C-alpha positions in Angstrom: 21.0 0.8 41.3 21.1 -2.7 39.2 18.6 -4.3 41.0 16.3 -5.0 37.8 19.5 -6.3 36.1 20.0 -8.6 38.8 16.7 -10.0 39.1 17.0 -10.8 35.7 20.6 -12.5 35.9 19.1 -14.8 38.9 16.1 -16.1 36.9 17.2 -17.5 33.7 13.4 -18.2 32.5 13.3 -14.8 32.4 16.3 -13.5 31.0 15.6 -16.1 27.9 12.2 -14.9 27.6 13.4 -11.6 28.0 15.4 -12.2 24.9 12.5 -14.0 23.0 10.9 -10.6 23.3 13.6 -8.6 22.0 12.9 -10.5 18.6 9.5 -9.5 18.2 10.0 -6.6 15.8 12.7 -8.4 13.9 10.0 -11.3 13.3 7.2 -8.6 12.9 9.0 -6.4 10.5 10.8 -9.1 8.1 7.2 -11.5 8.5 5.0 -8.7 7.6 7.3 -6.9 5.1 7.9 -10.4 3.3 4.2 -10.8 2.6 4.4 -7.1 1.3 7.7 -7.5 -0.1 6.4 -5.8 -3.8 2.7 -7.4 -4.6 2.9 -6.0 -8.1 5.3 -8.1 -9.4 3.2 -11.2 -8.8 -0.1 -9.7 -9.9 0.4 -12.3 -12.8 -1.4 -14.7 -10.3 -4.1 -12.8 -9.7 -6.9 -13.9 -12.0 -9.0 -11.5 -14.5 -11.9 -12.4 -16.8 -11.9 -11.0 -20.0 -15.5 -11.3 -21.9 -15.3 -10.6 -25.6 -18.8 -10.8 -27.2 -17.7 -8.3 -30.0 -18.7 -9.6 -33.2 -16.1 -7.6 -35.7 -16.3 -5.3 -38.3 -16.2 -4.7 -41.9 -12.7 -3.6 -41.6 -11.8 -3.9 -37.7 -11.8 -7.2 -35.7 -11.4 -5.2 -32.2 -12.1 -8.4 -30.1 -9.8 -10.6 -32.4 -7.0 -7.9 -32.4 -7.2 -6.9 -28.2 -6.7 -11.2 -27.3 -3.4 -10.8 -29.5 -2.8 -7.4 -27.9 -3.3 -8.2 -24.2 -1.7 -12.0 -24.1 1.4 -9.9 -24.5 0.9 -8.6 -20.6 1.5 -10.5 -18.0 -0.1 -7.8 -15.2 -2.7 -10.7 -14.4 -3.6 -13.8 -15.3 -5.7 -13.4 -18.2 -9.0 -15.8 -18.3 -11.5 -15.7 -21.5 -14.5 -16.6 -20.6 -18.1 -15.8 -20.9 -20.2 -13.4 -19.0 -21.8 -15.9 -16.8 -19.0 -17.7 -16.1 -16.9 -14.4 -15.3 -20.0 -13.0 -12.8 -19.6 -16.8 -11.0 -15.9 -16.3 -10.5 -16.1 -12.5 -9.4 -18.7 -13.4 -7.1 -16.8 -16.6 -5.5 -13.4 -14.8 -5.1 -11.8 -17.2 -7.9 -11.2 -14.0 -9.9 -10.8 -10.1 -8.5 -12.9 -8.4 -11.3 -13.8 -8.7 -15.3 -14.1 -6.5 -18.2 -16.8 -6.9 -21.3 -16.3 -6.1 -24.8 -19.4 -5.8 -26.3 -20.8 -7.3 -29.4 -21.0 -3.5 -31.3 -17.3 -2.8 -30.4 -15.7 -3.4 -33.7 -19.0 -1.4 -35.5 -18.6 1.6 -33.2 -14.5 1.8 -33.7 -15.7 1.7 -37.7 -17.8 4.8 -36.8 -14.8 7.6 -35.7 -14.6 8.7 -39.2 -18.1 9.6 -39.7 -20.1 12.5 -39.2 -22.2 10.5 -36.2 -19.1 8.7 -34.1 -20.5 6.3 -31.3 -17.7 5.6 -28.2 -17.3 1.9 -27.4 -18.9 1.4 -24.0 -16.8 -1.4 -21.8 -17.9 -2.7 -18.6 -15.6 -3.1 -16.1 -16.8 -4.8 -12.6 -14.7 -5.7 -9.2 -15.3 -7.0 -6.3 -13.7 -4.3 -3.4 -15.4 -7.0 -0.7 -13.6 -9.7 -1.1 -10.2 -7.8 -1.2 -10.0 -3.9 -1.5 -6.7 -3.5 -3.0 -7.5 -6.4 -5.3 -10.4 -4.3 -7.0 -7.9 -1.2 -7.2 -5.6 -3.3 -8.7 -8.4 -4.8 -11.2 -9.4 -0.9 -11.9 -5.7 0.0 -13.2 -5.7 -3.5 -15.3 -9.4 -2.0 -16.8 -7.5 1.2 -17.4 -4.6 -0.8 -19.1 -7.0 -2.3 -21.5 -8.7 0.7 -22.2 -5.3 2.2 -23.1 -4.8 -1.1 -25.2 -7.9 -0.8 -27.1 -7.5 3.3 -27.7 -4.0 2.8 -29.2 -5.6 0.0 -31.5 -8.1 2.8 -32.4 -5.5 5.3 -33.2 -3.5 3.0 -35.4 -6.4 1.8 -37.4 -7.8 6.0 -37.6 -3.9 6.6 -39.1 -3.7 3.4 -41.3 -7.0 4.6 -42.6 -5.9 8.3 -42.9 -3.4 7.1 -45.1 -4.7 4.7 -47.1 -7.3 7.6 -48.1 -4.7 9.6 -49.2 -3.2 7.0 -50.9 -5.9 6.5 -52.9 -6.7 9.9 -53.5 -2.6 10.1 -55.0 -3.7 7.2 -57.1 -7.0 8.7 -57.9 -5.1 11.8 -59.0 -2.4 9.6 -61.2 -5.5 8.4 -63.0 -6.9 12.1 -63.5 -3.7 13.2 -64.6 -3.7 10.5 -67.3 -7.3 10.7 -68.2 -5.8 14.7 -69.4 -3.1 13.7 -71.0 -5.8 11.5 -72.9 -7.8 14.6 -73.3 -4.8 16.4 -74.6 -4.1 14.4 -77.1 -7.4 14.3 -78.4 -7.9 17.7 -78.7 -4.5 17.5 -80.8 -6.1 14.9 -82.9 -9.2 17.3 -83.3 -6.9 20.4 -83.9 -4.9 18.3 -86.8 -8.5 16.9 -88.7 -9.8 20.5 -88.3 -6.6 21.3 -90.4 -7.0 18.7 -93.3 -10.5 19.8 -93.2 -9.6 23.7 -94.5 -6.8 22.1 -96.9 -9.1 20.2 -98.5 -11.8 22.8 -98.4 -9.3 25.2 -100.3 -8.4 21.9 -103.2 -12.2 22.0 -103.9 -12.6 25.6 -104.2 -9.4 26.0 -106.4 -11.1 22.7 -108.5 -14.3 23.9 -108.6 -12.9 27.3 -109.7 -10.9 25.9 -112.5 -14.1 23.8 -113.6 -16.2 26.4 -113.3 -13.5 29.0 -115.5 -13.4 25.8 -118.2 -17.1 25.6 -118.7 -17.4 29.0 -118.8 -14.4 29.2 -122.2 -15.7 25.6 -123.4 -19.1 25.5 -123.1 -20.0 26.0 -126.4 -17.6 22.7 -127.1 -18.6 20.8 -123.8 -19.3 17.9 -125.8 -15.6 17.6 -127.4 -13.8 18.1 -124.1 -15.6 15.7 -122.5 -12.2 14.3 -120.9 -11.1 17.7 -119.8 -14.6 17.7 -117.9 -14.1 14.1 -116.2 -10.3 15.0 -115.1 -11.9 18.4 -113.3 -15.0 16.2 -112.2 -11.9 14.0 -110.5 -10.6 17.0 -108.7 -13.2 17.9 -107.5 -13.8 14.4 -105.9 -10.8 13.9 -104.4 -11.1 17.4 -102.8 -14.3 16.0 -101.5 -12.9 12.9 -100.5 -10.1 15.2 -98.2 -13.0 16.9 -97.0 -14.6 13.5 -96.0 -11.7 12.2 -94.8 -10.6 15.4 -92.7 -14.2 15.3 -91.4 -14.0 11.6 -90.3 -10.4 12.6 -88.4 -12.4 15.1 -86.6 -15.2 12.9 -85.7 -12.5 10.4 -84.1 -10.7 13.2 -82.0 -13.8 14.6 -80.8 -14.6 11.1 -79.7 -11.1 10.6 -77.9 -11.8 14.0 -76.4 -15.4 12.5 -75.1 -13.9 9.5 -73.7 -10.9 11.6 -71.7 -13.2 13.6 -70.1 -15.5 11.3 -69.3 -12.7 9.0 -67.5 -11.5 12.3 -65.9 -15.4 13.0 -64.5 -14.5 9.0 -63.7 -11.7 8.9 -61.4 -12.3 12.8 -60.3 -15.7 11.3 -58.5 -14.0 8.4 -56.9 -11.4 10.3 -55.3 -13.8 13.0 -54.0 -16.3 9.9 -52.7 -12.8 8.4 -51.0 -12.2 11.8 -49.4 -16.1 12.1 -48.5 -15.9 8.9 -46.5 -13.2 10.3 -44.2 -15.1 13.0 -42.0 -12.9 14.8 -40.0 -15.5 16.6 -37.9 -15.2 18.0 -34.2 -17.3 15.0 -32.9 -14.5 12.6 -35.0 -11.6 14.6 -33.4 -13.4 14.1 -29.7 -14.1 10.6 -30.5 -10.5 9.9 -31.4 -9.0 12.1 -28.5 -11.4 9.7 -25.9 -12.6 6.6 -28.3 -13.7 4.4 -25.0 -16.4 5.0 -22.1 -15.5 3.0 -19.4 -18.5 1.7 -17.1 -16.8 0.6 -13.6 -19.2 -1.2 -11.6 -18.4 -3.2 -7.9 -20.5 -5.9 -6.7 -20.8 -4.3 -3.1 -21.3 -0.4 -2.2 -18.3 -0.3 0.0 -19.1 2.7 2.7 -15.3 3.8 3.2 -11.8 1.9 3.6 -13.1 1.4 7.4 -15.5 -1.1 6.3 -13.3 -2.7 3.5 -10.5 -3.1 6.3 -12.5 -3.9 9.3 -12.4 -7.7 9.2 -8.8 -7.6 9.2 -8.5 -5.5 12.0 -11.0 -7.0 14.0 -9.2 -10.6 13.3 -6.6 -8.8 14.8 -7.7 -7.1 17.5 -9.6 -10.0 19.2 -6.7 -12.6 18.7 -4.6 -9.5 20.8 -7.4 -9.1 23.6 -7.1 -13.1 23.9 -3.1 -12.3 24.0 -3.9 -9.9 26.8 -6.0 -12.0 28.6 -3.7 -14.6 29.0 -0.9 -12.2 30.2 -3.2 -10.9 33.1 -4.6 -14.0 34.2 -2.2 -17.2 35.5 -3.6 -20.0 33.8 -0.9 -22.4 35.5 -1.7 -21.3 38.9 -1.7 -23.5 41.7 -4.9 -23.8 43.5 -4.9 -24.7 47.4 -8.0 -27.0 46.9 -7.3 -29.9 44.6 -10.2 -30.4 42.3 -10.2 -33.4 39.4 -9.1 -32.6 35.7 -12.8 -32.5 34.6 -13.7 -29.7 37.0 -10.8 -28.0 36.1 -11.5 -28.4 32.3 -15.3 -27.3 32.9 -13.8 -24.1 34.9 -11.4 -23.3 32.6 -14.1 -23.0 29.3 -16.6 -21.4 31.5 -14.3 -18.6 32.1 -12.9 -18.4 28.7 -16.1 -18.7 27.2 -17.6 -16.0 29.3 -14.4 -13.9 28.5 -14.9 -14.4 24.8 -18.4 -13.6 25.0 -17.5 -10.2 26.9 -14.8 -8.8 24.1 -16.8 -9.9 21.4 -19.9 -7.8 22.7 -17.9 -4.6 23.1 -16.8 -5.0 20.2 -19.5 -5.2 18.4 -21.2 -2.0 20.0 -18.0 -0.6 19.0 -18.0 -0.8 15.5 -21.8 -1.3 14.9 -22.8 1.4 17.0 -19.7 4.1 18.2 -18.2 3.7 14.7 -21.4 3.3 12.9 -20.1 0.7 10.1 -22.7 -0.7 8.0 -23.4 -4.9 8.6 -25.6 -6.9 6.2 -26.1 -9.2 8.4 -26.0 -8.3 12.3 -26.4 -12.0 13.1 -23.7 -13.7 11.1 -21.3 -10.5 12.2 -21.7 -11.2 15.9 -21.3 -14.8 15.2 -18.3 -14.7 13.9 -16.5 -12.5 16.5 -17.7 -14.2 19.4 -16.4 -17.7 17.9 -13.2 -15.9 16.9 -12.8 -14.8 20.2 -13.6 -18.5 22.2 -11.4 -19.8 19.2 -8.4 -17.4 20.2 -8.4 -17.8 24.0 -8.6 -21.5 23.5 -5.7 -21.8 21.3 -3.6 -19.6 23.7 -4.8 -20.7 26.6 -3.3 -24.4 25.5 -0.4 -22.8 24.4 0.0 -21.1 27.9 -0.4 -23.7 29.6 2.0 -26.4 28.1 4.5 -23.9 27.5 4.4 -21.4 30.3 5.6 -17.7 29.3 6.8 -19.8 26.5 3.2 -20.0 24.8 2.7 -16.6 24.9 5.3 -15.7 22.9 4.4 -18.7 20.5 0.7 -16.7 20.2 2.7 -13.2 19.6 4.3 -15.8 16.7 1.0 -16.8 15.5 -0.5 -13.4 15.5 2.5 -11.8 13.0 2.4 -14.8 10.5 -1.6 -14.7 10.6 -1.5 -11.0 10.0 1.0 -11.5 6.8 -0.8 -14.3 5.5 -4.6 -13.7 5.9 -5.0 -11.3 2.7 -6.5 -8.9 4.6 -4.8 -6.1 2.9 -2.9 -7.3 -0.8 -4.3 -10.7 -2.8 -2.7 -13.6 -1.2 -1.4 -14.4 -4.7 0.7 -11.6 -4.6 2.9 -13.4 -1.6 5.0 -16.3 -2.1 4.5 -20.0 -1.7 4.9 -19.7 2.3 2.1 -17.2 3.2 0.0 -19.1 0.2 0.5 -22.0 2.6 0.0 -20.6 6.1 -3.3 -18.8 4.5 -4.9 -22.4 3.7 -3.9 -23.6 7.4 -4.2 -20.9 10.1 -7.7 -19.4 11.1 -7.4 -16.1 10.6 -7.7 -16.4 6.9 -11.6 -17.6 7.3 -12.1 -15.2 9.8 -12.0 -12.5 8.0 -13.7 -14.9 5.0 -16.8 -15.2 7.5 -16.5 -11.0 8.3 -16.6 -10.0 4.7 -19.8 -12.3 4.2 -21.3 -10.7 7.2 -20.0 -7.2 6.4 -21.4 -7.0 2.9 -24.0 -9.5 2.4 -22.0 -11.6 -0.1 -19.8 -15.0 0.0 -16.8 -15.4 -0.6 -14.0 -18.1 -1.3 -16.1 -20.3 1.0 -19.7 -20.8 2.6 -20.6 -19.0 5.2 -21.2 -21.9 7.0 -18.3 -24.1 6.3 -16.3 -20.9 7.6 -18.2 -21.6 10.9 -17.7 -25.3 10.6 -13.7 -24.5 10.5 -13.8 -22.2 13.6 -15.8 -24.6 15.6 -13.7 -27.2 14.8 -10.6 -25.0 15.9 -12.6 -24.6 19.0 -13.1 -28.3 19.8 -9.6 -29.3 19.1 -7.8 -26.8 21.4 -10.3 -27.4 24.7 -9.8 -31.0 24.1 -5.6 -30.2 24.4 -6.6 -28.1 27.1 -8.5 -31.2 28.7 -5.3 -33.2 27.7 -2.9 -30.6 29.7 -4.9 -30.7 32.6 -4.9 -34.3 33.1 -1.3 -34.8 32.3 -0.4 -32.5 34.9 -2.6 -34.1 37.2 -1.0 -37.2 36.5 2.6 -35.9 36.6 3.0 -33.3 39.0 6.8 -32.3 38.1 5.3 -31.0 34.8 2.2 -29.1 36.4 5.1 -27.7 38.9 7.5 -26.8 36.0 4.8 -24.6 34.1 4.3 -23.3 37.2 8.0 -22.4 37.9 8.4 -21.0 34.3 5.2 -18.5 34.6 7.1 -17.1 38.0 10.3 -16.7 35.6 12.2 -19.8 37.9 14.3 -22.0 36.9 
């Protein structure tokens, strides 16, 4: 009834192996979730380029204002540079995207209160081939930038609107003052006219008396010359009053004319200010959506599968290599003893043959069965074959050295490579441990090479350097295998130990 448990208890090596295997789910969950713990909290390590070509306007300096605003955000690692450098960094994988603010941005922003407002056209470019999720994060950053600029425009619109209303208010006050002057001028004019009437009446009375006296004393005019002079003086006085009234009338009329002129001038200013603020339907629509964001990718992604294919392929070949070592007894002792060199040649041919088989089958499944587009089939198959060979050689070396424990170590390597290869989130969103593993373990370079082959674009490293790394990894693994064969030939006890461990014997 408990035969399995009795068998396990009799074989300590098997018991230890089972205990190790029992920890794999924990190791996988902790390691992989640790790499993806909260990547959005570490996006400040992701470089995003900003190209500002804006030349500014008369009242709005959108580029300068934007630089100050964007520095308040730490969503990404902002890099202010020119267009050529931004394009170069995006292509090489040094940045995850860039946005370009054109030279007419401020000029177009100043048009939002005119009859013909123009949207600000921004260019956002990402590289989903380098990292699909990284490109999505870049688009989110682009949308944040659009909102920031839109808020700046809305604020400017509001300030301009209230400024115009204040100008109208001030000009209206000036117009009121001009009206007051007009009223005063009118009053002076009325007073002047009253004095004209009074003088005219006096003149009429004087003239009446003078006429009466002249009539009654005309025979003796010569003797009454003095009286004639007096009446003549009265006539002159009346005339002077008329003249004075006429002068005040002229002065009042002039004030009235000046007041009217100032009124017209101030009202003209107010109307011109109001005319500049054009509250049209187009302006309202522009204010609601002032930015035209043009999103462009360096590569055209077919679907999610194409974007994540490099990661899945890398994992699949490594799992296939582990499975092969589970099935085939790498530490088997053959009855016919041969030299370490012959054993090594046989093992090399075995692993290369199996690598060719699994890479060919996977190539057919990916390209022909799933119809995933590949830019360079030669590069694609070369990476498949070299990674399959490298995985098999490395795991064979581990199993030959450590027995079944080597298989466990291979599973640990699979988990660590899965979490540190940047196949999902950008490696900058992980902590320093994963970033270090990313630069050491080979799967990260395999993913880079596969992305190059699939999308026809160089990322992070040139394709040739990726090939050198894989070939070097293969050579080192085969050297270790040869050394292991040599040691087992010289130390039979070690050879027997690895064989017993493979059979779960102590």
